[in-house]
CHARMM internal coordinates of N, CA and C (Angstrom, degrees):
IC EDIT
DIST 1 N 1 CA 1.4377
DIST 1 CA 1 C 1.5624
ANGL 1 N 1 CA 1 C 109.13
DIST 1 C 2 N 1.3023
ANGL 1 CA 1 C 2 N 113.15
DIHE 1 N 1 CA 1 C 2 N 131.60
DIST 2 N 2 CA 1.4759
ANGL 1 C 2 N 2 CA 116.68
DIHE 1 CA 1 C 2 N 2 CA -177.15
DIST 2 CA 2 C 1.5325
ANGL 2 N 2 CA 2 C 110.27
DIHE 1 C 2 N 2 CA 2 C -78.79
DIST 2 C 3 N 1.3393
ANGL 2 CA 2 C 3 N 113.44
DIHE 2 N 2 CA 2 C 3 N 143.09
DIST 3 N 3 CA 1.4505
ANGL 2 C 3 N 3 CA 121.42
DIHE 2 CA 2 C 3 N 3 CA 178.58
DIST 3 CA 3 C 1.4975
ANGL 3 N 3 CA 3 C 108.16
DIHE 2 C 3 N 3 CA 3 C -122.28
DIST 3 C 4 N 1.3617
ANGL 3 CA 3 C 4 N 115.89
DIHE 3 N 3 CA 3 C 4 N 156.54
DIST 4 N 4 CA 1.4834
ANGL 3 C 4 N 4 CA 118.00
DIHE 3 CA 3 C 4 N 4 CA 171.60
DIST 4 CA 4 C 1.5114
ANGL 4 N 4 CA 4 C 106.84
DIHE 3 C 4 N 4 CA 4 C -69.16
DIST 4 C 5 N 1.3028
ANGL 4 CA 4 C 5 N 114.26
DIHE 4 N 4 CA 4 C 5 N 137.78
DIST 5 N 5 CA 1.4770
ANGL 4 C 5 N 5 CA 120.30
DIHE 4 CA 4 C 5 N 5 CA -176.72
DIST 5 CA 5 C 1.5359
ANGL 5 N 5 CA 5 C 108.80
DIHE 4 C 5 N 5 CA 5 C -137.87
DIST 5 C 6 N 1.3359
ANGL 5 CA 5 C 6 N 116.47
DIHE 5 N 5 CA 5 C 6 N 130.80
DIST 6 N 6 CA 1.4423
ANGL 5 C 6 N 6 CA 121.47
DIHE 5 CA 5 C 6 N 6 CA 173.63
DIST 6 CA 6 C 1.5285
ANGL 6 N 6 CA 6 C 105.90
DIHE 5 C 6 N 6 CA 6 C -106.77
DIST 6 C 7 N 1.3514
ANGL 6 CA 6 C 7 N 114.28
DIHE 6 N 6 CA 6 C 7 N 132.73
DIST 7 N 7 CA 1.4374
ANGL 6 C 7 N 7 CA 119.98
DIHE 6 CA 6 C 7 N 7 CA -174.73
DIST 7 CA 7 C 1.5466
ANGL 7 N 7 CA 7 C 109.29
DIHE 6 C 7 N 7 CA 7 C -128.91
DIST 7 C 8 N 1.3178
ANGL 7 CA 7 C 8 N 117.83
DIHE 7 N 7 CA 7 C 8 N 137.85
DIST 8 N 8 CA 1.4486
ANGL 7 C 8 N 8 CA 122.28
DIHE 7 CA 7 C 8 N 8 CA 172.91
DIST 8 CA 8 C 1.5116
ANGL 8 N 8 CA 8 C 107.11
DIHE 7 C 8 N 8 CA 8 C -111.69
DIST 8 C 9 N 1.3469
ANGL 8 CA 8 C 9 N 114.89
DIHE 8 N 8 CA 8 C 9 N 131.03
DIST 9 N 9 CA 1.4488
ANGL 8 C 9 N 9 CA 120.65
DIHE 8 CA 8 C 9 N 9 CA 176.08
DIST 9 CA 9 C 1.5616
ANGL 9 N 9 CA 9 C 109.45
DIHE 8 C 9 N 9 CA 9 C -117.86
DIST 9 C 10 N 1.3180
ANGL 9 CA 9 C 10 N 115.15
DIHE 9 N 9 CA 9 C 10 N 154.98
DIST 10 N 10 CA 1.4396
ANGL 9 C 10 N 10 CA 118.88
DIHE 9 CA 9 C 10 N 10 CA 175.77
DIST 10 CA 10 C 1.5213
ANGL 10 N 10 CA 10 C 109.86
DIHE 9 C 10 N 10 CA 10 C -84.47
DIST 10 C 11 N 1.3217
ANGL 10 CA 10 C 11 N 117.40
DIHE 10 N 10 CA 10 C 11 N -176.38
DIST 11 N 11 CA 1.4734
ANGL 10 C 11 N 11 CA 121.74
DIHE 10 CA 10 C 11 N 11 CA -174.81
DIST 11 CA 11 C 1.5236
ANGL 11 N 11 CA 11 C 112.37
DIHE 10 C 11 N 11 CA 11 C -66.80
DIST 11 C 12 N 1.3627
ANGL 11 CA 11 C 12 N 117.99
DIHE 11 N 11 CA 11 C 12 N -12.22
DIST 12 N 12 CA 1.4551
ANGL 11 C 12 N 12 CA 122.03
DIHE 11 CA 11 C 12 N 12 CA 176.94
DIST 12 CA 12 C 1.5150
ANGL 12 N 12 CA 12 C 112.90
DIHE 11 C 12 N 12 CA 12 C -100.64
DIST 12 C 13 N 1.3454
ANGL 12 CA 12 C 13 N 117.43
DIHE 12 N 12 CA 12 C 13 N 1.08
DIST 13 N 13 CA 1.4634
ANGL 12 C 13 N 13 CA 121.81
DIHE 12 CA 12 C 13 N 13 CA -179.72
DIST 13 CA 13 C 1.5029
ANGL 13 N 13 CA 13 C 115.19
DIHE 12 C 13 N 13 CA 13 C 88.69
DIST 13 C 14 N 1.3129
ANGL 13 CA 13 C 14 N 118.49
DIHE 13 N 13 CA 13 C 14 N 3.66
DIST 14 N 14 CA 1.4693
ANGL 13 C 14 N 14 CA 121.28
DIHE 13 CA 13 C 14 N 14 CA 177.32
DIST 14 CA 14 C 1.5352
ANGL 14 N 14 CA 14 C 110.17
DIHE 13 C 14 N 14 CA 14 C -77.52
DIST 14 C 15 N 1.3324
ANGL 14 CA 14 C 15 N 115.75
DIHE 14 N 14 CA 14 C 15 N 136.34
DIST 15 N 15 CA 1.4676
ANGL 14 C 15 N 15 CA 119.05
DIHE 14 CA 14 C 15 N 15 CA 177.81
DIST 15 CA 15 C 1.4896
ANGL 15 N 15 CA 15 C 110.74
DIHE 14 C 15 N 15 CA 15 C -72.17
DIST 15 C 16 N 1.3328
ANGL 15 CA 15 C 16 N 115.38
DIHE 15 N 15 CA 15 C 16 N 128.94
DIST 16 N 16 CA 1.4513
ANGL 15 C 16 N 16 CA 120.22
DIHE 15 CA 15 C 16 N 16 CA 178.10
DIST 16 CA 16 C 1.5167
ANGL 16 N 16 CA 16 C 113.85
DIHE 15 C 16 N 16 CA 16 C -116.32
DIST 16 C 17 N 1.3604
ANGL 16 CA 16 C 17 N 116.19
DIHE 16 N 16 CA 16 C 17 N -15.65
DIST 17 N 17 CA 1.4694
ANGL 16 C 17 N 17 CA 119.73
DIHE 16 CA 16 C 17 N 17 CA 174.81
DIST 17 CA 17 C 1.5001
ANGL 17 N 17 CA 17 C 110.24
DIHE 16 C 17 N 17 CA 17 C -159.53
DIST 17 C 18 N 1.3229
ANGL 17 CA 17 C 18 N 115.22
DIHE 17 N 17 CA 17 C 18 N 149.16
DIST 18 N 18 CA 1.4726
ANGL 17 C 18 N 18 CA 121.54
DIHE 17 CA 17 C 18 N 18 CA 174.80
DIST 18 CA 18 C 1.5254
ANGL 18 N 18 CA 18 C 108.14
DIHE 17 C 18 N 18 CA 18 C -137.06
DIST 18 C 19 N 1.3149
ANGL 18 CA 18 C 19 N 114.35
DIHE 18 N 18 CA 18 C 19 N 153.43
DIST 19 N 19 CA 1.4594
ANGL 18 C 19 N 19 CA 122.55
DIHE 18 CA 18 C 19 N 19 CA 176.25
DIST 19 CA 19 C 1.5219
ANGL 19 N 19 CA 19 C 108.59
DIHE 18 C 19 N 19 CA 19 C -143.73
DIST 19 C 20 N 1.3022
ANGL 19 CA 19 C 20 N 116.74
DIHE 19 N 19 CA 19 C 20 N 130.47
DIST 20 N 20 CA 1.4602
ANGL 19 C 20 N 20 CA 119.41
DIHE 19 CA 19 C 20 N 20 CA 173.83
DIST 20 CA 20 C 1.5435
ANGL 20 N 20 CA 20 C 105.77
DIHE 19 C 20 N 20 CA 20 C -73.69
DIST 20 C 21 N 1.3165
ANGL 20 CA 20 C 21 N 116.23
DIHE 20 N 20 CA 20 C 21 N 128.41
DIST 21 N 21 CA 1.4751
ANGL 20 C 21 N 21 CA 122.40
DIHE 20 CA 20 C 21 N 21 CA -176.34
DIST 21 CA 21 C 1.4808
ANGL 21 N 21 CA 21 C 111.70
DIHE 20 C 21 N 21 CA 21 C 96.21
DIST 21 C 22 N 1.3369
ANGL 21 CA 21 C 22 N 114.00
DIHE 21 N 21 CA 21 C 22 N 170.80
DIST 22 N 22 CA 1.4669
ANGL 21 C 22 N 22 CA 120.70
DIHE 21 CA 21 C 22 N 22 CA -179.12
DIST 22 CA 22 C 1.5166
ANGL 22 N 22 CA 22 C 111.88
DIHE 21 C 22 N 22 CA 22 C -113.14
DIST 22 C 23 N 1.3032
ANGL 22 CA 22 C 23 N 118.27
DIHE 22 N 22 CA 22 C 23 N 12.61
DIST 23 N 23 CA 1.4488
ANGL 22 C 23 N 23 CA 121.21
DIHE 22 CA 22 C 23 N 23 CA 177.22
DIST 23 CA 23 C 1.5268
ANGL 23 N 23 CA 23 C 113.59
DIHE 22 C 23 N 23 CA 23 C 80.47
DIST 23 C 24 N 1.3309
ANGL 23 CA 23 C 24 N 117.71
DIHE 23 N 23 CA 23 C 24 N 26.50
DIST 24 N 24 CA 1.4398
ANGL 23 C 24 N 24 CA 120.61
DIHE 23 CA 23 C 24 N 24 CA 179.15
DIST 24 CA 24 C 1.5419
ANGL 24 N 24 CA 24 C 111.04
DIHE 23 C 24 N 24 CA 24 C -66.35
DIST 24 C 25 N 1.3206
ANGL 24 CA 24 C 25 N 118.24
DIHE 24 N 24 CA 24 C 25 N 149.00
DIST 25 N 25 CA 1.4802
ANGL 24 C 25 N 25 CA 117.82
DIHE 24 CA 24 C 25 N 25 CA 178.88
DIST 25 CA 25 C 1.5478
ANGL 25 N 25 CA 25 C 111.10
DIHE 24 C 25 N 25 CA 25 C -66.38
DIST 25 C 26 N 1.3141
ANGL 25 CA 25 C 26 N 116.42
DIHE 25 N 25 CA 25 C 26 N 145.70
DIST 26 N 26 CA 1.4289
ANGL 25 C 26 N 26 CA 122.58
DIHE 25 CA 25 C 26 N 26 CA 177.07
DIST 26 CA 26 C 1.5539
ANGL 26 N 26 CA 26 C 106.82
DIHE 25 C 26 N 26 CA 26 C -68.04
DIST 26 C 27 N 1.3322
ANGL 26 CA 26 C 27 N 119.39
DIHE 26 N 26 CA 26 C 27 N 130.83
DIST 27 N 27 CA 1.4418
ANGL 26 C 27 N 27 CA 120.78
DIHE 26 CA 26 C 27 N 27 CA -177.48
DIST 27 CA 27 C 1.5077
ANGL 27 N 27 CA 27 C 115.42
DIHE 26 C 27 N 27 CA 27 C -61.57
DIST 27 C 28 N 1.3379
ANGL 27 CA 27 C 28 N 116.81
DIHE 27 N 27 CA 27 C 28 N -26.45
DIST 28 N 28 CA 1.4660
ANGL 27 C 28 N 28 CA 120.88
DIHE 27 CA 27 C 28 N 28 CA -177.32
DIST 28 CA 28 C 1.5386
ANGL 28 N 28 CA 28 C 110.88
DIHE 27 C 28 N 28 CA 28 C -83.88
DIST 28 C 29 N 1.3507
ANGL 28 CA 28 C 29 N 116.45
DIHE 28 N 28 CA 28 C 29 N -43.08
DIST 29 N 29 CA 1.4376
ANGL 28 C 29 N 29 CA 120.12
DIHE 28 CA 28 C 29 N 29 CA -172.36
DIST 29 CA 29 C 1.5427
ANGL 29 N 29 CA 29 C 114.83
DIHE 28 C 29 N 29 CA 29 C -105.00
DIST 29 C 30 N 1.3236
ANGL 29 CA 29 C 30 N 114.72
DIHE 29 N 29 CA 29 C 30 N -20.47
DIST 30 N 30 CA 1.4630
ANGL 29 C 30 N 30 CA 119.33
DIHE 29 CA 29 C 30 N 30 CA -176.52
DIST 30 CA 30 C 1.5224
ANGL 30 N 30 CA 30 C 113.07
DIHE 29 C 30 N 30 CA 30 C 77.90
DIST 30 C 31 N 1.3372
ANGL 30 CA 30 C 31 N 116.97
DIHE 30 N 30 CA 30 C 31 N 2.73
DIST 31 N 31 CA 1.4770
ANGL 30 C 31 N 31 CA 121.01
DIHE 30 CA 30 C 31 N 31 CA -179.45
DIST 31 CA 31 C 1.4976
ANGL 31 N 31 CA 31 C 110.14
DIHE 30 C 31 N 31 CA 31 C -82.90
DIST 31 C 32 N 1.3253
ANGL 31 CA 31 C 32 N 115.06
DIHE 31 N 31 CA 31 C 32 N 133.41
DIST 32 N 32 CA 1.4568
ANGL 31 C 32 N 32 CA 121.77
DIHE 31 CA 31 C 32 N 32 CA 178.86
DIST 32 CA 32 C 1.5262
ANGL 32 N 32 CA 32 C 110.01
DIHE 31 C 32 N 32 CA 32 C -120.42
DIST 32 C 33 N 1.3190
ANGL 32 CA 32 C 33 N 116.15
DIHE 32 N 32 CA 32 C 33 N 153.16
DIST 33 N 33 CA 1.4633
ANGL 32 C 33 N 33 CA 119.46
DIHE 32 CA 32 C 33 N 33 CA 177.66
DIST 33 CA 33 C 1.5335
ANGL 33 N 33 CA 33 C 107.44
DIHE 32 C 33 N 33 CA 33 C -143.70
DIST 33 C 34 N 1.2677
ANGL 33 CA 33 C 34 N 116.51
DIHE 33 N 33 CA 33 C 34 N 161.13
DIST 34 N 34 CA 1.4615
ANGL 33 C 34 N 34 CA 118.40
DIHE 33 CA 33 C 34 N 34 CA 179.17
DIST 34 CA 34 C 1.5019
ANGL 34 N 34 CA 34 C 111.57
DIHE 33 C 34 N 34 CA 34 C -178.03
DIST 34 C 35 N 1.3221
ANGL 34 CA 34 C 35 N 116.27
DIHE 34 N 34 CA 34 C 35 N 168.82
DIST 35 N 35 CA 1.4523
ANGL 34 C 35 N 35 CA 122.04
DIHE 34 CA 34 C 35 N 35 CA 178.16
DIST 35 CA 35 C 1.5206
ANGL 35 N 35 CA 35 C 107.68
DIHE 34 C 35 N 35 CA 35 C -95.44
DIST 35 C 36 N 1.3103
ANGL 35 CA 35 C 36 N 116.10
DIHE 35 N 35 CA 35 C 36 N 148.78
DIST 36 N 36 CA 1.4561
ANGL 35 C 36 N 36 CA 121.90
DIHE 35 CA 35 C 36 N 36 CA -179.37
DIST 36 CA 36 C 1.5199
ANGL 36 N 36 CA 36 C 110.75
DIHE 35 C 36 N 36 CA 36 C -114.00
DIST 36 C 37 N 1.3106
ANGL 36 CA 36 C 37 N 115.84
DIHE 36 N 36 CA 36 C 37 N 146.38
DIST 37 N 37 CA 1.4523
ANGL 36 C 37 N 37 CA 122.00
DIHE 36 CA 36 C 37 N 37 CA 175.15
DIST 37 CA 37 C 1.5092
ANGL 37 N 37 CA 37 C 109.55
DIHE 36 C 37 N 37 CA 37 C -91.67
DIST 37 C 38 N 1.3035
ANGL 37 CA 37 C 38 N 116.30
DIHE 37 N 37 CA 37 C 38 N 143.15
DIST 38 N 38 CA 1.4594
ANGL 37 C 38 N 38 CA 122.25
DIHE 37 CA 37 C 38 N 38 CA 175.73
DIST 38 CA 38 C 1.5031
ANGL 38 N 38 CA 38 C 111.69
DIHE 37 C 38 N 38 CA 38 C -95.53
DIST 38 C 39 N 1.3277
ANGL 38 CA 38 C 39 N 117.31
DIHE 38 N 38 CA 38 C 39 N -175.19
DIST 39 N 39 CA 1.4683
ANGL 38 C 39 N 39 CA 120.50
DIHE 38 CA 38 C 39 N 39 CA 179.42
DIST 39 CA 39 C 1.5286
ANGL 39 N 39 CA 39 C 111.29
DIHE 38 C 39 N 39 CA 39 C -57.46
DIST 39 C 40 N 1.3544
ANGL 39 CA 39 C 40 N 116.48
DIHE 39 N 39 CA 39 C 40 N 133.39
DIST 40 N 40 CA 1.4214
ANGL 39 C 40 N 40 CA 122.34
DIHE 39 CA 39 C 40 N 40 CA 178.83
DIST 40 CA 40 C 1.4742
ANGL 40 N 40 CA 40 C 115.12
DIHE 39 C 40 N 40 CA 40 C 78.91
DIST 40 C 41 N 1.3472
ANGL 40 CA 40 C 41 N 118.06
DIHE 40 N 40 CA 40 C 41 N 0.49
DIST 41 N 41 CA 1.4515
ANGL 40 C 41 N 41 CA 121.61
DIHE 40 CA 40 C 41 N 41 CA 178.09
DIST 41 CA 41 C 1.5271
ANGL 41 N 41 CA 41 C 109.13
DIHE 40 C 41 N 41 CA 41 C -103.61
DIST 41 C 42 N 1.3524
ANGL 41 CA 41 C 42 N 114.64
DIHE 41 N 41 CA 41 C 42 N 159.99
DIST 42 N 42 CA 1.4604
ANGL 41 C 42 N 42 CA 121.99
DIHE 41 CA 41 C 42 N 42 CA -177.18
DIST 42 CA 42 C 1.5317
ANGL 42 N 42 CA 42 C 109.09
DIHE 41 C 42 N 42 CA 42 C -128.27
DIST 42 C 43 N 1.3568
ANGL 42 CA 42 C 43 N 114.79
DIHE 42 N 42 CA 42 C 43 N 141.24
DIST 43 N 43 CA 1.4603
ANGL 42 C 43 N 43 CA 121.08
DIHE 42 CA 42 C 43 N 43 CA 174.46
DIST 43 CA 43 C 1.4919
ANGL 43 N 43 CA 43 C 109.69
DIHE 42 C 43 N 43 CA 43 C -99.90
DIST 43 C 44 N 1.3329
ANGL 43 CA 43 C 44 N 116.54
DIHE 43 N 43 CA 43 C 44 N 133.50
DIST 44 N 44 CA 1.4657
ANGL 43 C 44 N 44 CA 123.21
DIHE 43 CA 43 C 44 N 44 CA 175.58
DIST 44 CA 44 C 1.5215
ANGL 44 N 44 CA 44 C 108.07
DIHE 43 C 44 N 44 CA 44 C -120.64
DIST 44 C 45 N 1.3076
ANGL 44 CA 44 C 45 N 116.36
DIHE 44 N 44 CA 44 C 45 N 131.67
DIST 45 N 45 CA 1.4900
ANGL 44 C 45 N 45 CA 121.39
DIHE 44 CA 44 C 45 N 45 CA 175.32
DIST 45 CA 45 C 1.5276
ANGL 45 N 45 CA 45 C 106.26
DIHE 44 C 45 N 45 CA 45 C -112.43
DIST 45 C 46 N 1.3335
ANGL 45 CA 45 C 46 N 115.63
DIHE 45 N 45 CA 45 C 46 N 125.02
DIST 46 N 46 CA 1.4722
ANGL 45 C 46 N 46 CA 120.53
DIHE 45 CA 45 C 46 N 46 CA -175.35
DIST 46 CA 46 C 1.4843
ANGL 46 N 46 CA 46 C 110.90
DIHE 45 C 46 N 46 CA 46 C -152.95
DIST 46 C 47 N 1.2926
ANGL 46 CA 46 C 47 N 116.69
DIHE 46 N 46 CA 46 C 47 N 179.03
DIST 47 N 47 CA 1.4582
ANGL 46 C 47 N 47 CA 123.60
DIHE 46 CA 46 C 47 N 47 CA 172.65
DIST 47 CA 47 C 1.5305
ANGL 47 N 47 CA 47 C 106.88
DIHE 46 C 47 N 47 CA 47 C -115.92
DIST 47 C 48 N 1.3473
ANGL 47 CA 47 C 48 N 114.26
DIHE 47 N 47 CA 47 C 48 N 135.60
DIST 48 N 48 CA 1.4521
ANGL 47 C 48 N 48 CA 119.15
DIHE 47 CA 47 C 48 N 48 CA -173.68
DIST 48 CA 48 C 1.5328
ANGL 48 N 48 CA 48 C 109.72
DIHE 47 C 48 N 48 CA 48 C -155.70
DIST 48 C 49 N 1.2934
ANGL 48 CA 48 C 49 N 116.87
DIHE 48 N 48 CA 48 C 49 N 150.47
DIST 49 N 49 CA 1.4825
ANGL 48 C 49 N 49 CA 121.95
DIHE 48 CA 48 C 49 N 49 CA 176.63
DIST 49 CA 49 C 1.5425
ANGL 49 N 49 CA 49 C 107.60
DIHE 48 C 49 N 49 CA 49 C -72.76
DIST 49 C 50 N 1.3140
ANGL 49 CA 49 C 50 N 116.16
DIHE 49 N 49 CA 49 C 50 N 114.73
DIST 50 N 50 CA 1.4539
ANGL 49 C 50 N 50 CA 120.09
DIHE 49 CA 49 C 50 N 50 CA -178.38
DIST 50 CA 50 C 1.5330
ANGL 50 N 50 CA 50 C 108.20
DIHE 49 C 50 N 50 CA 50 C -104.49
DIST 50 C 51 N 1.3238
ANGL 50 CA 50 C 51 N 117.45
DIHE 50 N 50 CA 50 C 51 N 116.47
DIST 51 N 51 CA 1.4911
ANGL 50 C 51 N 51 CA 119.99
DIHE 50 CA 50 C 51 N 51 CA -178.16
DIST 51 CA 51 C 1.4975
ANGL 51 N 51 CA 51 C 110.86
DIHE 50 C 51 N 51 CA 51 C -81.64
DIST 51 C 52 N 1.3298
ANGL 51 CA 51 C 52 N 115.88
DIHE 51 N 51 CA 51 C 52 N 172.48
DIST 52 N 52 CA 1.4709
ANGL 51 C 52 N 52 CA 118.85
DIHE 51 CA 51 C 52 N 52 CA 171.41
DIST 52 CA 52 C 1.5530
ANGL 52 N 52 CA 52 C 105.78
DIHE 51 C 52 N 52 CA 52 C -84.21
DIST 52 C 53 N 1.2930
ANGL 52 CA 52 C 53 N 114.54
DIHE 52 N 52 CA 52 C 53 N 147.08
DIST 53 N 53 CA 1.4506
ANGL 52 C 53 N 53 CA 121.75
DIHE 52 CA 52 C 53 N 53 CA -176.11
DIST 53 CA 53 C 1.4944
ANGL 53 N 53 CA 53 C 110.92
DIHE 52 C 53 N 53 CA 53 C -108.25
DIST 53 C 54 N 1.3273
ANGL 53 CA 53 C 54 N 116.46
DIHE 53 N 53 CA 53 C 54 N 130.94
DIST 54 N 54 CA 1.4451
ANGL 53 C 54 N 54 CA 121.08
DIHE 53 CA 53 C 54 N 54 CA 179.50
DIST 54 CA 54 C 1.5297
ANGL 54 N 54 CA 54 C 112.95
DIHE 53 C 54 N 54 CA 54 C -113.68
DIST 54 C 55 N 1.3475
ANGL 54 CA 54 C 55 N 115.60
DIHE 54 N 54 CA 54 C 55 N -16.51
DIST 55 N 55 CA 1.4595
ANGL 54 C 55 N 55 CA 118.86
DIHE 54 CA 54 C 55 N 55 CA -176.56
DIST 55 CA 55 C 1.5163
ANGL 55 N 55 CA 55 C 108.66
DIHE 54 C 55 N 55 CA 55 C -154.47
DIST 55 C 56 N 1.2911
ANGL 55 CA 55 C 56 N 116.39
DIHE 55 N 55 CA 55 C 56 N 167.62
DIST 56 N 56 CA 1.4704
ANGL 55 C 56 N 56 CA 122.13
DIHE 55 CA 55 C 56 N 56 CA 176.56
DIST 56 CA 56 C 1.5146
ANGL 56 N 56 CA 56 C 111.01
DIHE 55 C 56 N 56 CA 56 C -60.99
DIST 56 C 57 N 1.3145
ANGL 56 CA 56 C 57 N 116.46
DIHE 56 N 56 CA 56 C 57 N -33.37
DIST 57 N 57 CA 1.4762
ANGL 56 C 57 N 57 CA 120.57
DIHE 56 CA 56 C 57 N 57 CA 179.27
DIST 57 CA 57 C 1.5480
ANGL 57 N 57 CA 57 C 109.33
DIHE 56 C 57 N 57 CA 57 C -65.16
DIST 57 C 58 N 1.3137
ANGL 57 CA 57 C 58 N 118.26
DIHE 57 N 57 CA 57 C 58 N -36.29
DIST 58 N 58 CA 1.4627
ANGL 57 C 58 N 58 CA 121.23
DIHE 57 CA 57 C 58 N 58 CA 175.90
DIST 58 CA 58 C 1.5201
ANGL 58 N 58 CA 58 C 110.45
DIHE 57 C 58 N 58 CA 58 C -60.63
DIST 58 C 59 N 1.2878
ANGL 58 CA 58 C 59 N 118.59
DIHE 58 N 58 CA 58 C 59 N -41.08
DIST 59 N 59 CA 1.4582
ANGL 58 C 59 N 59 CA 122.78
DIHE 58 CA 58 C 59 N 59 CA 177.41
DIST 59 CA 59 C 1.5086
ANGL 59 N 59 CA 59 C 111.27
DIHE 58 C 59 N 59 CA 59 C -65.24
DIST 59 C 60 N 1.3347
ANGL 59 CA 59 C 60 N 116.81
DIHE 59 N 59 CA 59 C 60 N -45.77
DIST 60 N 60 CA 1.4688
ANGL 59 C 60 N 60 CA 120.91
DIHE 59 CA 59 C 60 N 60 CA 177.20
DIST 60 CA 60 C 1.5232
ANGL 60 N 60 CA 60 C 111.65
DIHE 59 C 60 N 60 CA 60 C -59.18
DIST 60 C 61 N 1.3287
ANGL 60 CA 60 C 61 N 116.23
DIHE 60 N 60 CA 60 C 61 N -44.73
DIST 61 N 61 CA 1.4796
ANGL 60 C 61 N 61 CA 120.10
DIHE 60 CA 60 C 61 N 61 CA 179.43
DIST 61 CA 61 C 1.5346
ANGL 61 N 61 CA 61 C 111.27
DIHE 60 C 61 N 61 CA 61 C -62.77
DIST 61 C 62 N 1.3406
ANGL 61 CA 61 C 62 N 116.06
DIHE 61 N 61 CA 61 C 62 N -39.56
DIST 62 N 62 CA 1.4355
ANGL 61 C 62 N 62 CA 122.37
DIHE 61 CA 61 C 62 N 62 CA 178.68
DIST 62 CA 62 C 1.5473
ANGL 62 N 62 CA 62 C 109.95
DIHE 61 C 62 N 62 CA 62 C -62.45
DIST 62 C 63 N 1.3311
ANGL 62 CA 62 C 63 N 116.36
DIHE 62 N 62 CA 62 C 63 N -47.73
DIST 63 N 63 CA 1.4685
ANGL 62 C 63 N 63 CA 120.38
DIHE 62 CA 62 C 63 N 63 CA 178.90
DIST 63 CA 63 C 1.5279
ANGL 63 N 63 CA 63 C 110.69
DIHE 62 C 63 N 63 CA 63 C -60.07
DIST 63 C 64 N 1.3183
ANGL 63 CA 63 C 64 N 117.10
DIHE 63 N 63 CA 63 C 64 N -36.41
DIST 64 N 64 CA 1.4609
ANGL 63 C 64 N 64 CA 120.49
DIHE 63 CA 63 C 64 N 64 CA 177.65
DIST 64 CA 64 C 1.5488
ANGL 64 N 64 CA 64 C 110.09
DIHE 63 C 64 N 64 CA 64 C -64.72
DIST 64 C 65 N 1.3455
ANGL 64 CA 64 C 65 N 116.79
DIHE 64 N 64 CA 64 C 65 N -45.20
DIST 65 N 65 CA 1.4508
ANGL 64 C 65 N 65 CA 119.88
DIHE 64 CA 64 C 65 N 65 CA 179.98
DIST 65 CA 65 C 1.5427
ANGL 65 N 65 CA 65 C 111.40
DIHE 64 C 65 N 65 CA 65 C -62.56
DIST 65 C 66 N 1.3117
ANGL 65 CA 65 C 66 N 116.71
DIHE 65 N 65 CA 65 C 66 N -40.68
DIST 66 N 66 CA 1.4803
ANGL 65 C 66 N 66 CA 121.37
DIHE 65 CA 65 C 66 N 66 CA 178.32
DIST 66 CA 66 C 1.5401
ANGL 66 N 66 CA 66 C 109.21
DIHE 65 C 66 N 66 CA 66 C -64.00
DIST 66 C 67 N 1.3244
ANGL 66 CA 66 C 67 N 116.82
DIHE 66 N 66 CA 66 C 67 N -43.86
DIST 67 N 67 CA 1.5073
ANGL 66 C 67 N 67 CA 120.85
DIHE 66 CA 66 C 67 N 67 CA 179.38
DIST 67 CA 67 C 1.5461
ANGL 67 N 67 CA 67 C 108.37
DIHE 66 C 67 N 67 CA 67 C -59.23
DIST 67 C 68 N 1.2824
ANGL 67 CA 67 C 68 N 117.39
DIHE 67 N 67 CA 67 C 68 N -46.20
DIST 68 N 68 CA 1.4925
ANGL 67 C 68 N 68 CA 119.06
DIHE 67 CA 67 C 68 N 68 CA -179.53
DIST 68 CA 68 C 1.4966
ANGL 68 N 68 CA 68 C 111.18
DIHE 67 C 68 N 68 CA 68 C -63.37
DIST 68 C 69 N 1.3457
ANGL 68 CA 68 C 69 N 117.65
DIHE 68 N 68 CA 68 C 69 N -39.91
DIST 69 N 69 CA 1.4627
ANGL 68 C 69 N 69 CA 121.48
DIHE 68 CA 68 C 69 N 69 CA 177.12
DIST 69 CA 69 C 1.5084
ANGL 69 N 69 CA 69 C 110.68
DIHE 68 C 69 N 69 CA 69 C -60.72
DIST 69 C 70 N 1.3103
ANGL 69 CA 69 C 70 N 118.41
DIHE 69 N 69 CA 69 C 70 N -45.38
DIST 70 N 70 CA 1.4626
ANGL 69 C 70 N 70 CA 121.84
DIHE 69 CA 69 C 70 N 70 CA -177.93
DIST 70 CA 70 C 1.5193
ANGL 70 N 70 CA 70 C 111.94
DIHE 69 C 70 N 70 CA 70 C -66.57
DIST 70 C 71 N 1.3051
ANGL 70 CA 70 C 71 N 119.64
DIHE 70 N 70 CA 70 C 71 N -27.15
DIST 71 N 71 CA 1.4700
ANGL 70 C 71 N 71 CA 122.96
DIHE 70 CA 70 C 71 N 71 CA 179.96
DIST 71 CA 71 C 1.5231
ANGL 71 N 71 CA 71 C 111.82
DIHE 70 C 71 N 71 CA 71 C -72.67
DIST 71 C 72 N 1.3323
ANGL 71 CA 71 C 72 N 117.58
DIHE 71 N 71 CA 71 C 72 N -24.87
DIST 72 N 72 CA 1.4562
ANGL 71 C 72 N 72 CA 122.69
DIHE 71 CA 71 C 72 N 72 CA 179.83
DIST 72 CA 72 C 1.4896
ANGL 72 N 72 CA 72 C 111.81
DIHE 71 C 72 N 72 CA 72 C -71.84
END
COOR INIT
IC SEED 1 N 1 CA 1 C
IC BUILD
């Protein structure tokens, strides 16, 4: 199932951060949160299949899949 995904890439297109969701405010509290891009970085908002992660390698593999998707 696809989820909203916010991705930050560096100036070379490598994924450096991901967040499930786009930082919309919570309907009950109005509080919003999100990741921010720094100088030379880009934010991408997309829908993507987000797996469950069991190890750091799972996260690295996921970032690689997202990077490949963004290059297309």
